[in-house]
C-alpha positions as CSV (number, residue, x, y, z in Angstrom):
1,M,0.0,0.0,0.0
2,A,2.0,2.9,-1.3
3,G,1.4,6.3,0.2
4,T,-0.1,5.0,3.5
5,T,1.5,5.3,6.9
6,P,2.1,2.2,9.1
7,F,-0.7,3.5,11.4
8,Q,-3.2,3.7,8.6
9,R,-2.3,0.1,7.5
10,I,-2.7,-1.3,11.0
11,T,-6.0,0.5,11.7
12,S,-7.5,-0.3,8.3
13,S,-6.8,-4.0,8.9
14,L,-8.6,-3.8,12.2
15,Q,-11.7,-2.1,10.8
16,P,-13.5,-5.3,9.6
17,D,-13.0,-6.9,13.0
18,K,-14.3,-3.9,14.8
19,I,-17.2,-3.4,12.5
20,A,-18.2,-7.1,12.9
21,A,-17.9,-6.8,16.7
22,L,-20.1,-3.7,16.6
23,K,-22.7,-5.4,14.4
24,Q,-22.7,-8.3,16.8
25,A,-23.1,-6.0,19.8
26,R,-26.0,-4.1,18.1
27,E,-27.8,-7.4,17.3
28,A,-27.4,-8.5,21.0
29,W,-28.6,-5.1,22.2
30,V,-31.8,-5.3,20.0
31,R,-32.5,-8.9,21.1
32,A,-31.9,-8.3,24.8
33,D,-35.1,-8.3,26.9
34,D,-33.7,-7.7,30.3
35,P,-35.3,-4.8,32.3
36,V,-32.3,-2.5,32.2
37,T,-31.6,-2.8,28.4
38,R,-35.3,-2.6,27.6
39,L,-35.8,0.5,29.8
40,Y,-32.7,2.2,28.4
41,R,-33.7,1.6,24.8
42,R,-37.2,2.9,25.3
43,V,-36.4,6.1,27.4
44,T,-33.8,7.3,24.9
45,M,-36.3,7.2,22.1
46,T,-38.5,10.1,23.1
47,L,-38.4,13.8,24.1
48,S,-42.0,13.9,25.2
49,L,-42.1,14.2,29.0
50,E,-45.5,12.5,29.1
51,N,-44.4,9.6,26.9
52,L,-41.2,9.2,28.8
53,L,-43.0,8.9,32.2
54,G,-45.5,6.5,30.7
55,I,-42.6,4.3,29.5
56,F,-40.9,4.5,32.8
57,A,-44.0,3.7,34.8
58,E,-44.7,0.7,32.5
59,E,-41.1,-0.7,32.8
60,L,-40.9,0.0,36.5
61,G,-44.2,-1.9,37.0
62,R,-42.8,-4.9,35.3
63,V,-40.2,-5.1,38.1
64,I,-41.8,-3.5,41.2
65,S,-45.5,-3.5,41.9
66,F,-47.0,-0.2,42.9
67,G,-50.5,1.3,43.1
68,Q,-49.9,4.9,42.0
69,F,-47.1,6.6,40.1
70,T,-47.0,10.4,40.4
71,Y,-44.5,12.8,38.9
72,R,-44.5,16.6,39.6
73,H,-42.3,19.3,38.2
74,R,-42.6,23.0,37.7
75,L,-41.6,23.7,34.1
76,G,-41.3,27.4,33.6
77,N,-44.6,28.9,34.5
78,Q,-46.6,25.7,34.5
79,E,-46.9,22.8,37.0
80,F,-46.6,19.5,35.1
81,V,-48.2,16.5,36.9
82,Y,-48.3,12.9,35.6
83,T,-50.3,10.4,37.5
84,S,-51.1,6.7,36.9
85,G,-52.9,4.2,39.0
86,V,-54.6,4.4,42.4
87,G,-52.7,5.2,45.7
88,G,-52.0,3.2,48.8
89,A,-50.9,3.7,52.4
90,H,-47.2,3.2,51.8
91,R,-45.2,5.7,49.9
92,C,-41.7,6.4,48.7
93,D,-40.7,9.8,47.3
94,Y,-37.7,10.8,45.2
95,Q,-36.3,14.2,44.5
96,L,-34.9,13.9,40.9
97,N,-31.7,15.9,40.6
98,L,-28.8,15.9,38.2
99,E,-25.7,18.1,38.2
100,G,-27.3,20.5,40.7
101,M,-30.6,20.9,38.8
102,H,-34.0,19.7,40.1
103,Y,-36.1,17.7,37.6
104,G,-39.1,17.0,39.7
105,T,-40.4,14.6,42.3
106,L,-41.5,11.0,41.8
107,S,-43.9,9.4,44.4
108,L,-44.8,5.7,44.4
109,T,-47.6,4.4,46.6
110,R,-49.1,1.0,47.3
111,R,-50.8,-1.0,50.1
112,A,-47.6,-2.9,51.2
113,R,-44.3,-1.5,52.4
114,F,-41.5,-1.3,49.9
115,S,-38.6,-3.6,50.8
116,E,-35.0,-2.3,50.8
117,D,-34.3,-4.4,47.7
118,E,-37.2,-2.8,45.9
119,L,-36.1,0.7,46.9
120,E,-32.6,-0.1,45.6
121,A,-34.1,-1.4,42.3
122,I,-36.2,1.8,42.0
123,E,-33.1,4.0,42.6
124,F,-31.1,2.1,40.0
125,L,-33.8,2.4,37.4
126,L,-34.1,6.2,38.2
127,G,-30.4,6.4,37.4
128,I,-31.3,5.3,33.9
129,L,-34.2,7.7,33.7
130,I,-32.5,10.9,34.9
131,S,-30.6,12.0,31.8
132,P,-33.6,11.3,29.4
133,L,-35.8,13.1,31.9
134,R,-33.5,16.1,31.9
135,N,-33.6,16.2,28.1
136,A,-37.4,15.9,28.1
137,C,-37.8,18.7,30.7
138,Q,-35.4,21.0,28.6
139,Y,-37.4,20.2,25.5
140,A,-40.7,21.0,27.2
141,L,-39.3,24.3,28.3
142,V,-38.2,25.1,24.7
143,E,-41.6,24.2,23.4
144,Q,-43.2,26.3,26.2
145,A,-41.1,29.3,25.3
146,G,-41.8,29.0,21.6
147,S,-45.5,28.7,22.1
148,G,-45.9,32.1,23.7
149,H,-46.8,33.7,20.4
150,R,-49.8,31.4,19.9
151,E,-51.3,32.2,23.3
152,C,-50.7,35.9,23.7
153,G,-49.0,37.3,20.7
154,C,-45.7,37.4,22.6
155,G,-42.6,35.2,22.5
156,H,-40.8,34.1,19.3
157,P,-42.6,34.1,16.0
158,P,-43.2,30.9,14.2
159,P,-40.4,29.7,11.9
160,G,-40.4,31.7,8.6
161,R,-42.2,34.7,10.0
162,S,-40.5,37.8,11.3
163,S,-41.5,39.8,14.4
164,P,-43.9,42.7,13.8
165,S,-42.1,46.0,13.7
166,V,-43.1,48.8,16.0
167,A,-44.0,52.2,14.5
168,G,-41.3,54.7,15.0
169,E,-38.4,52.2,15.0
170,G,-35.6,52.7,12.6
């Protein structure tokens, strides 16, 4: 191979092996049906806060039984509440924080106490949720900021339209 460096020759010979390994890993990832892989695959596929919480509640319910799932968070000037199910006497609450920012509160209730193992499992699964939750909250705030023009004539204009000019400017 004239004109190539030794590094290029070594790395190009490794590429087919790496690509085959990547393909094999992708196929294993797609086939995996364990709760962690399934949850991670699903929560990274949406920016909708409501859809994300529905996915999380569904996947959590496959592992830990609960009566009611409630998420609350103030997004800009609106209180966002997502609730699923019917409550119970026993409750666990989680303040969802990442890198110094608060992303809401999750409460789970049911009739029986949560065991330490169940609480650890919930916390582990929340660790998978938190980054997609942050992204969905940020996306919701962007949508909220962009929708101001529809509700009150303020905020950013829709794409392709300019802001109205004010008489006397210029």
